[in-house]
C-alpha positions in Angstrom: -16.3 9.3 20.2 -16.5 10.9 16.8 -16.0 8.8 13.6 -16.6 9.0 9.9 -19.0 6.4 8.6 -20.5 5.5 5.2 -23.7 3.6 4.4 -22.3 0.9 2.0 -23.7 1.0 -1.5 -24.6 4.7 -1.2 -22.8 8.1 -1.1 -24.1 8.8 2.4 -21.0 9.5 4.5 -21.1 11.5 7.7 -19.6 12.3 11.0 -21.2 10.1 13.7 -21.0 9.5 17.4 -19.9 6.0 18.5 -19.2 4.5 21.9 -15.5 4.6 22.8 -13.9 1.1 22.3 -12.5 -0.5 25.4 -9.7 -2.9 26.2 -11.5 -6.1 27.3 -8.8 -8.7 27.2 -5.1 -9.0 28.3 -3.8 -8.9 24.7 -5.6 -5.9 23.5 -4.2 -2.4 22.9 -6.0 1.0 22.7 -4.6 3.7 20.4 -5.5 7.3 20.3 -5.7 7.8 16.5 -3.5 10.7 15.4 -4.0 10.6 11.6 -5.5 8.4 8.9 -4.6 8.3 5.3 -7.1 8.5 2.4 -6.6 6.3 -0.7 -8.6 5.2 -3.8 -10.3 2.5 -1.7 -11.8 5.1 0.6 -12.9 7.3 -2.3 -14.5 4.2 -3.9 -16.4 3.5 -0.7 -17.6 7.1 -0.4 -18.8 6.9 -4.0 -21.0 3.9 -3.3 -18.5 1.2 -4.2 -17.3 -2.1 -2.7 -17.4 -2.3 1.1 -19.5 -4.0 3.8 -20.6 -3.1 7.3 -20.1 -5.2 10.4 -22.8 -7.8 11.0 -25.8 -6.1 12.5 -25.0 -2.6 11.3 -25.8 -0.6 8.3 -22.8 1.7 8.6 -19.1 1.2 8.2 -16.4 3.4 9.8 -14.0 3.9 6.9 -10.2 4.2 7.0 -7.5 1.6 6.9 -4.2 3.6 6.8 -3.7 4.6 10.4 -1.1 6.0 12.9 -1.7 6.4 16.6 -0.3 6.4 20.1 -0.8 3.7 22.8 -3.0 5.0 25.7 -3.8 1.6 27.2 -2.5 -2.0 27.0 -3.6 -5.3 28.5 -1.4 -7.0 31.0 -0.1 -9.6 28.5 1.0 -7.1 25.9 4.8 -6.9 25.4 5.3 -5.4 21.9 4.3 -1.8 22.9 3.7 0.2 26.1 1.7 3.3 26.9 3.2 6.3 25.1 4.6 4.4 22.2 3.6 5.2 18.6 2.1 2.3 16.7 0.0 1.2 13.7 -2.6 -1.5 13.4 -2.7 -3.7 10.3 -5.8 -4.0 8.1 -6.9 -7.6 7.4 -8.2 -10.1 10.0 -8.2 -13.8 10.0 -10.9 -16.1 8.8 -10.0 -18.3 11.8 -9.9 -21.5 9.9 -7.5 -21.7 6.9 -3.8 -22.7 7.3 -2.6 -19.2 6.3 -4.8 -17.3 8.7 -3.9 -19.7 11.5 -0.2 -18.8 10.9 -1.1 -15.0 11.2 -0.9 -14.6 7.4 -4.4 -13.5 6.7 -3.0 -11.6 3.6 -2.8 -15.1 2.0 -6.2 -16.3 3.2 -7.4 -19.4 1.4 -11.1 -19.2 2.3 -11.8 -15.6 1.3 -13.7 -15.2 4.6 -11.3 -12.6 6.0 -12.4 -9.2 7.2 -10.7 -5.9 6.7 -10.8 -2.9 8.9 -12.5 0.1 7.2 -13.3 -2.0 4.1 -15.0 -5.3 4.7 -17.2 -6.2 7.7 -15.0 -4.4 10.3 -15.1 -0.8 11.3 -12.0 1.1 10.4 -9.8 3.8 11.9 -11.3 7.2 10.9 -12.2 7.7 14.5 -10.8 9.1 17.7 -9.8 5.7 19.2 -9.1 2.2 18.0 -8.7 -1.1 20.0 -7.2 -4.3 18.6 -5.2 -7.4 19.5 -1.4 -7.3 20.0 -0.8 -9.6 17.0 -2.0 -6.8 14.7 0.2 -4.0 16.1 3.6 -2.7 14.9 5.6 -0.3 17.0 6.8 2.9 15.3 10.0 4.7 16.4 9.5 8.3 17.5 11.9 9.6 14.8 9.5 8.6 12.0 6.3 9.8 13.6 5.8 12.5 10.9 5.8 9.9 8.1 4.5 6.7 9.8 1.1 7.2 8.2 2.9 5.8 5.1 3.4 2.4 6.7 0.3 0.7 5.3 0.8 1.7 1.7 4.5 0.9 1.9 3.7 -2.5 3.4 1.8 -3.4 0.2 4.9 -2.6 -1.8 7.1 -4.4 0.6 5.1 -7.6 0.3 5.1 -7.4 -3.5 8.8 -6.9 -3.7 9.6 -9.5 -1.0 7.6 -12.1 -2.8 9.3 -11.3 -6.1 12.8 -11.5 -4.6 12.0 -14.8 -3.0 10.9 -16.2 -6.3 13.9 -14.9 -8.2 16.4 -16.2 -5.6 14.8 -19.6 -5.7 14.9 -20.0 -9.5 17.9 -18.2 -10.9 21.3 -19.8 -10.5 23.2 -16.5 -10.3 20.9 -15.0 -7.6 23.1 -15.6 -4.5 20.5 -14.1 -2.2 17.2 -12.4 -2.3 18.6 -9.3 -0.6 21.1 -8.6 -3.4 19.2 -9.5 -6.5 17.9 -6.0 -7.2 21.3 -4.3 -6.8 22.0 -2.5 -10.1 19.1 -4.0 -12.0 16.7 -1.9 -14.1 13.3 -1.7 -12.4 10.2 0.0 -13.7 7.4 1.3 -11.5 4.1 1.9 -13.4 1.7 4.4 -11.7 3.2 7.0 -9.5 0.6 7.2 -6.8 1.6 6.6 -3.1 2.1 2.9 -3.5 4.1 3.3 -6.7 6.4 6.0 -5.2 6.9 4.1 -2.0 7.8 1.0 -4.1 10.4 3.3 -5.8 11.7 4.2 -2.3 12.0 0.5 -1.3 13.7 -0.3 -4.6 16.2 2.6 -4.3 17.1 1.5 -0.8 18.0 -1.9 -2.3 20.2 0.0 -4.8 18.1 -0.7 -7.9 18.1 1.5 -11.0 14.6 2.8 -10.8 12.4 4.2 -13.6 8.8 5.4 -13.1 6.1 5.7 -15.8 2.9 7.7 -15.6 1.0 10.1 -17.8 1.5 13.4 -16.0 3.7 16.4 -16.9 7.3 15.8 -15.9 7.4 19.0 -13.9 4.4 18.0 -11.8 4.8 16.9 -8.2 5.0 13.1 -8.5 7.8 12.9 -11.2 9.7 15.6 -9.4 9.4 13.7 -6.1 10.7 10.5 -7.8 13.7 12.3 -9.3 14.8 13.6 -6.0 15.3 10.1 -4.7 17.3 9.2 -7.8 14.5 7.8 -9.9 14.0 8.6 -13.6 10.7 9.6 -15.0 9.1 8.2 -18.2 6.1 10.1 -19.7 4.0 7.2 -21.0 2.4 9.5 -23.5 5.7 10.2 -25.1 7.5 6.9 -24.7 5.1 4.0 -24.9 5.9 0.6 -23.3 6.8 -1.1 -26.7 9.5 1.6 -27.2 11.1 1.4 -23.7 13.4 -1.6 -24.4 15.0 0.1 -27.4 15.3 3.5 -25.8 16.3 2.5 -22.2 16.7 -1.2 -22.1 14.6 -4.1 -20.9 13.5 -4.2 -17.2 14.5 -7.0 -14.9 11.6 -6.1 -12.5 8.3 -4.4 -13.2 6.1 -3.1 -10.3 2.6 -2.3 -11.6 0.6 0.1 -9.4 -1.7 1.8 -11.9 -4.7 -0.5 -12.1 -5.1 0.0 -15.8 -5.6 -3.3 -17.7 -4.4 -2.1 -21.1 -1.2 -0.7 -19.6 -0.7 -3.7 -17.4 -0.6 -6.1 -20.4 1.4 -3.7 -22.6 4.1 -3.6 -19.9 5.0 -7.2 -20.6 6.8 -5.7 -23.6 9.4 -4.1 -21.3 10.3 -7.2 -19.3 13.7 -8.7 -19.7 14.8 -12.3 -20.1 14.2 -14.1 -16.7 12.4 -11.0 -15.5 9.6 -10.8 -12.9 6.5 -8.6 -13.1 4.3 -8.0 -10.0 0.8 -6.5 -10.2 -0.7 -4.5 -7.3 -3.2 -2.2 -9.0 -6.9 -3.2 -8.9 -8.8 -2.1 -12.0 -12.2 -0.5 -11.7 -15.1 -1.5 -14.0 -15.4 -4.6 -16.2 -14.5 -3.3 -19.7 -13.3 -6.1 -22.0 -9.8 -6.0 -23.3 -8.4 -7.7 -26.4 -4.8 -8.9 -26.0 -2.5 -11.0 -28.3 -2.8 -14.1 -26.2 -0.5 -16.4 -28.3 2.3 -13.8 -28.3 1.9 -13.2 -24.6 2.2 -16.9 -23.7 5.1 -17.4 -26.1 7.0 -14.6 -24.5 6.3 -15.7 -20.9 7.4 -19.3 -21.7 10.4 -18.7 -24.0 11.8 -15.8 -21.9 11.4 -17.5 -18.5 9.2 -14.6 -17.3 7.0 -14.5 -14.2 3.8 -12.6 -13.6 2.6 -12.3 -10.0 -0.4 -10.8 -8.3 0.0 -9.4 -4.7 -2.4 -7.8 -2.3 -2.5 -6.7 1.3 0.5 -7.4 3.7 1.5 -9.5 6.7 2.6 -8.0 10.0 6.2 -8.8 8.9 5.8 -6.6 5.9 4.5 -3.8 8.1 7.7 -4.1 10.2 9.7 -4.0 6.9 7.9 -0.9 6.0 8.7 0.8 9.3 12.4 -0.2 9.0 12.5 1.2 5.4 10.9 4.4 6.5 13.6 4.8 9.1 16.3 4.2 6.4 14.5 6.4 3.9 14.3 9.4 6.3 17.9 8.9 7.3 18.9 9.0 3.5 16.5 11.7 2.1 15.5 13.6 5.2 12.3 15.7 5.1 11.8 14.8 1.4 9.9 11.6 2.5 7.4 13.8 4.4 6.8 15.5 1.1 4.7 12.5 0.0 2.0 13.9 2.2 0.7 16.7 0.1 -2.7 17.4 1.6 -3.8 17.5 5.3 -7.3 18.2 6.6 -8.8 18.1 10.1 -11.2 15.2 10.4 -14.2 17.5 10.3 -13.2 18.5 6.8 -13.4 14.9 5.6 -15.4 15.8 2.5 -12.5 17.9 1.1 -10.1 15.1 1.9 -12.1 12.6 -0.1 -12.1 14.8 -3.2 -9.7 14.3 -6.0 -7.0 17.0 -6.1 -5.4 16.4 -9.4 -1.7 16.1 -10.4 -0.5 18.0 -7.3 -1.7 15.3 -5.0 0.2 12.3 -3.7 -1.0 11.4 -0.2 -4.0 12.9 1.6 -4.4 12.5 5.4 -7.0 13.5 8.0 -5.7 14.7 11.3 -7.5 13.4 14.4 -5.2 14.6 17.1 -1.8 16.4 17.5 
């Protein structure tokens, strides 16, 4: 089969021929890959950044955001059948820590997990993929056009879910996690795919959503946000320290920018008893000076929470699929508008390029 592979630590990325994967146990599933998303992680890998090949290999098949169709299933498989659409998750168990043994490798204690297309496991930029049933999530046919968004949305779902569980457990007036966001001011920082999908999940929970970025308000991402009822803030015009006086403090902040200076400045917008979740991963190692004493006073005296969140569990993938169904029912084809660039897999070099302010999500098409 054809696949796209990188030599880790270099910019050598090419189309290769690999043996087709085969179903070898009763709980395995084989998918024909239909499309695979490209994100900042893939571009970092293609530029010689962090990734690792499987043991015994010097190449890694890239790609972790996938969507496919079942073409074979082992005799013990019950979650999907041949012909179903499905996605595989990304992270794989270390096989020894309590979290991984409970199928929560997203919370791995040992750090010895592997990740498809990123760390020591081949990914999904290939014609076929095989994996175990515990890592599959069935996708309803009606969202096949947008199901490639499942993985980035699952990251947002986990971050929001964790935040809601914390708020429901600590606030006396939070009757349930499901209702805490209703009517509350929420700020999403960084309007890439994960940030915009977080806005979708928050709007579905009836939050009052604002999105901050540093692009023109007439460009594609702010316009997309506004069509689901979000409000855009140009961070070059209204800086974080001025947001509370202009708009009001935010009960929930979802950070998806990966910019350390902005991340710490956003604490200025957080309300009393507010919660702030970080999902962006900064590049580089530039030092940052922050007013540590003021930061700690604010967190303590205002009962505020800062939380880091990465990856997602199979349950969060299922939440993402459910929310894509709800989002498409509510906003129709507008959800598909998140996919702004499509390339056939042989044109992978163009897909890995940066396309500027008119880009949201880029996908490579492997099969129709």
